[in-house]
N, C-alpha and C positions, 0 to 999 in steps of 0.2 A: 628356407624358412618353413615352419610347419603348416602354413595355411595356403600354400600355393596349390593351384588346381590342376596342373598338368594340361593347361590349354583345353579345358572341357568344352568351351564355347569360343568361337573365333568369328564374331560378327564383323570384324574389320577386314575380312578376307574379300570384300567386294560383293558378298551375297545379300547384304542388307543395304537398302537405300538409306543415304544419310539424311538426318533431320526430317524423316517421314515417320509416320506412326508405326507401320510395319506390324500391326497386331494380327495375330492369327490364332485359331483354336488349337488346343493341344489335348491330349489324352489326360483325363484327370487323375489317372495313376501317376503321372509325372509332375504333379502339382508342387510338391515340396521336395527339396533336394538335400538328402542327408548323405555326407561322405566323411572321409577319415579326418577331415579338418573340424568336425563338429565340436570336440572339446575345446579346441583353440577359440572358436567363435563364441562359444558360451562363456568361457572364462573371460574373454574380452567384454562381452555384454555385461557380465556381473561387475567387472572393474569400472566400467564407464557408468553404470547405474549408481555405483557407490560414490564415484568421484565427481561426476557432473550430472546428477539426475535430471535437472531441469532442461539440459540440453538434448538429452536422449529420450525423454518421455513427456508428452503433453496430451491432455485430453480435456474436452469440453464437459461440463457437468452432466448434460443429458445424453451421454454416450454409454452409460453403464450396460444397458441391454445389448447394444450392438457389440460391445467388448466381450460380453458373455457368450454371444452368438459366435464370435471369432474363436474364443477359447474352445467351445463345444465342437466347432467345425474341425479345428486342428487336432483336438484330442481324438475325435472319431476317425480322422484320416490316419493318424498314427496307429490306432488300434487295428483298424481295418486292414492296414498294410503290414502289420506285424513289425513295426519300427520301434526303436527304443523309446519308452515313455519315461521321462525324468520326473522325480519329485519336484513339486513347485511349492513356493512359499504363498500359502493361501491368503496372506495379509496383503499381497500385492494387488493392484488393479488387475481385472481379468485379462486385459490386453497384455500387460507385462507378464502375467502367468503364461499366456500363450506364446509370447516372444521368447520365453526361457525354455521352450520345448523345441525350438527350430532355429536354423541358421539364418533365416530370412528376417529382415526388418518388416514391420507391419504398419499399415496406414489405413484408417478408416475414412472414406469419403461419403459425404451426404448431400442430397439434393436440397437446394434452398432457392429463394427467389433470385439470388445472384448466380445461380447455377450450382455446380457441384463444389462443395467446400471440404477442406481438410479439417476433420473434427477430432481426430485422435491419432496418435502415432507413437510407436516405439521404434525409433530410428538410431541405432548405434553405429551404422556404417554409412553415413551420408557421403555422396560424391560431390563435394564442393557446394553444399547448401546447408542451411541450419533450420532445424525443425521449429525452433522458437519463432523464427521470422515468417514461417509459412502457416502456423496453426491458425484456423479460422478463415483463412483466405480462400477465395474461389480459385478454380483451376487456372484461369488465364493469368492470375497474379503469381501462382505457384510456378508456372512455366515462363513467366515474363523475361527472364534472362536468356532463354533459348531463342536463337534466331528463327523467325517465321512462326513463333508460337505465342506471340503477345496478344492482348485483347483485340478482338476485331479481325484477327488473322483467319485465313481459311483452315489452317491447322487447329486453332483454338476452337472454332465451331465444330469441326469434325470430332475433336475430342469429346465435347459435350454431347454430341449426337451418339457417339459410341458408348459413353456412359449411360445415356438415357435408354439405349436399345439393348444393353447387355442383358442376357437371358440367364435365368437360374439354371445351374447345372451345365452351362456352356462357357467355361472360363476362357480367356485369351491371354497370350503372352507376347512380349517383345524384347528386343535386346538393345543394349547401348554400350558404347565403348569410350574409354578415354586413356590418356597417357599421363602417368604420374612419375615423379622422380624418387618415390619411396614406395614400400608396400604396406604402409599402415592402412588399417581398415577404416578408421574414423577420420573423416576430412570435412570439417565444417566450413572451410574457406578455400580459396583458390591458390594459396601460396605455393603448394608443391605440384601444381599442375603444369608448370612451365618447364618445357624440356630444353636443355642446353647441352653443350659438349661435355661439361664437367660432371654431370650427375648420372647415376644409374637411371635406367628407363624401365618402367613397369607398365604392363598391359592390364588395364582394369575393365572388367566387364560387368554390366548389370543385367540380370534376368529379371524382368518385371512381369507380374501376372495381375489380372483383374478378375475378381470373383464376385458375382452378385449374391448378397446375403438374403436367403429366402424370407426370414421373418421381418427384419427391419427395412429391407429394400435398400440398405446402404451398400457400398461397394468396398470390399477389401482389396487393397493394393499391396502386393508383396514385392520386396526387392532382395534379390540374392546376389552377393558380391563374389567375384572371382578375380584373383590378382595372380599374375605370373611375371617373372622377369622377361625382358625382351629376348634374352638369349635362350629361353625355353624353346623358341621357334626353331633354333638350330637342330633340335633333336627330332623334328617332324620330317617324315618322309615327303609330305606335301608342302614343305617350307617354301618352295619356289612359287607354287600357285598362290599360296596365302600372301606372299610378299608382293606378287604382281597385282593381285586384287587390291591389296592395301595401297599400293602406289597409285593405282587408278583412282581410288577413293580420294587420296590426299590431292591429287592434281585437279580433282573436280571441285574441291572446296573453295568458296569465296572468302574475302577477307573477314567478314563477320563470323562465318563459320569456323575459320581457323582460330580467330581471337577467342571464341567461345571454348574451344577445345584446348586452349593454351598453346596453340602450335603456330601462332603468328610468326614467331621467330625460329621455331624448331622444326617446321615442315621439311626443310631441305636436309637437315641433319637426319631426320627419320628416314627420308627417302633414300639417302646414301647408304644408311644401314640396311635398309630392306633390299636395296640393289645388290649389296654384297651377298645376301642370302640366295638371290636369283643367280648371280654369277657363279656362286660356289657349287651349283648343281650341274 
């Protein structure tokens, strides 16, 4: 398929703690990721915007300035790093204009009395969530389905603190992974997240970044998706190490974590497939 990433990121290799924030600084030159899947992603964004606009774009009325700020930030980044600048439809909301320049999904978070809320988003490639359900909600509601991230949890208060303390010019990133039985980019429900013997198996990775917007004080949250067939692991020289780390992670997961990842019934299947990679070396 023309949008596979050749395993650019492998956070399931045991190097990332599961269900922890794992946020770390990164070089701002590596903020947005353009690669040879760009045209596929943009074509898909355009298709979804045409077919299901309400499901992939939402914005509160008072977000226009922050949206413009995001557009300027992304345009400046593209220009500064000599990346391809596409023509955009100026009749679109500024956040959508920005989204049509990059492969990432873009979300704006704003501080309110209830904490940080999701106030605008262009999300064409959700991983088992729906933008319409999350718009306007505070962080702890956005993360409510995730084990150990619901309101009142230690992780929920840590996220609030991280958002509060994020500094201008010091963006942070984290990675997340899941297993799907297809390589579609748009997933607003969990139906294809359950692994079984009869379906293909795809490794889906999210690279998430947080950037403080200097003028509005809002936070831009970017999500970049990478999808690869499980069998792509076979081509890696380090496949045994990745597989061993992955098995360790899977063995550490409790019932709630497995259920959240759609692996409550699929863990043993996945471990046996990974073990074959270890034994083959």
